[in-house]
C-alpha positions in Angstrom: 6.3 12.8 6.3 7.9 10.0 3.6 8.7 7.1 6.0 12.2 5.5 5.1 12.9 2.7 3.2 13.7 0.3 6.2 9.8 1.0 7.7 7.9 -1.5 4.8 11.0 -3.2 3.5 11.0 -7.0 4.2 7.3 -7.4 5.2 5.0 -9.5 3.8 1.7 -7.9 2.0 -1.6 -9.4 2.4 -4.7 -8.0 0.3 -8.2 -7.7 1.7 -11.3 -8.6 -0.5 -11.9 -4.9 -0.9 -8.4 -4.2 -2.2 -8.9 -7.6 -4.3 -12.0 -6.3 -5.8 -10.6 -3.0 -6.6 -7.6 -4.3 -8.2 -9.7 -6.5 -10.4 -11.8 -3.3 -11.6 -8.5 -1.6 -12.7 -7.3 -1.3 -16.3 -4.7 -3.7 -17.3 -1.9 -1.4 -17.3 -2.7 -0.2 -13.7 -3.4 -3.1 -12.4 0.1 -4.3 -13.5 1.9 -0.7 -12.0 0.1 -1.2 -9.1 1.5 -4.9 -8.5 4.6 -4.1 -9.1 4.9 -1.1 -6.9 3.5 -3.0 -3.8 6.3 -5.7 -4.7 8.9 -2.6 -4.9 7.8 -1.4 -1.5 7.6 -4.9 0.4 10.8 -5.9 -1.1 12.9 -2.5 -0.9 10.9 0.1 1.1 10.7 1.8 -2.3 7.8 4.1 -3.1 5.7 7.2 -2.3 4.4 6.7 1.1 3.1 8.9 3.5 0.6 8.0 6.6 -2.8 9.1 6.7 -3.8 11.7 8.8 -5.6 10.7 12.0 -5.6 7.3 11.1 -2.8 5.5 13.3 -0.6 3.0 11.0 -2.6 3.5 7.9 -0.5 4.7 4.8 -0.9 5.6 1.4 1.4 4.4 -1.6 0.9 6.7 -4.3 0.9 5.3 -8.1 0.5 7.8 -10.6 -3.3 9.3 -10.1 -4.2 5.9 -8.0 -3.9 5.4 -4.5 -2.8 1.9 -2.6 -4.0 2.4 1.1 -2.4 0.0 3.4 -2.1 -0.6 7.1 1.4 -1.7 8.7 0.9 -4.3 11.2 4.1 -5.0 13.5 4.6 -8.2 15.5 6.6 -8.5 18.7 9.5 -10.6 16.6 10.1 -7.6 14.7 8.8 -8.9 11.4 5.6 -7.4 10.3 3.1 -7.4 7.5 1.5 -4.6 5.2 -2.3 -5.5 4.5 -3.2 -4.2 1.3 -7.0 -2.5 2.3 -8.0 -0.5 -0.6 -6.6 0.6 -4.3 -8.5 3.6 -5.7 -8.3 6.2 -7.7 -6.9 9.6 -5.7 -10.5 11.2 -6.4 -12.4 8.3 -4.4 -9.4 6.9 -2.0 -9.5 9.5 0.8 -13.7 9.8 0.8 
């Protein structure tokens, strides 16, 4: 199920230590594409996003062969955060 643009637009993004470690290991061109995709997601709600089956509020953002796994954290005031948890190749991301 692809989520609407408003579900993620206007949120802030935070990165876990695991996600930062993953991103540091990526080739430079992939690192730039992943960063740009996350910016597009939080600024405009754009991106190929699907929910992860069996996990509440956990999603994946597809960036070519790479997957950015993140959790949507809602706050009472209507704002929210996207916590980036991992950035991995698709062959590793769902293990």
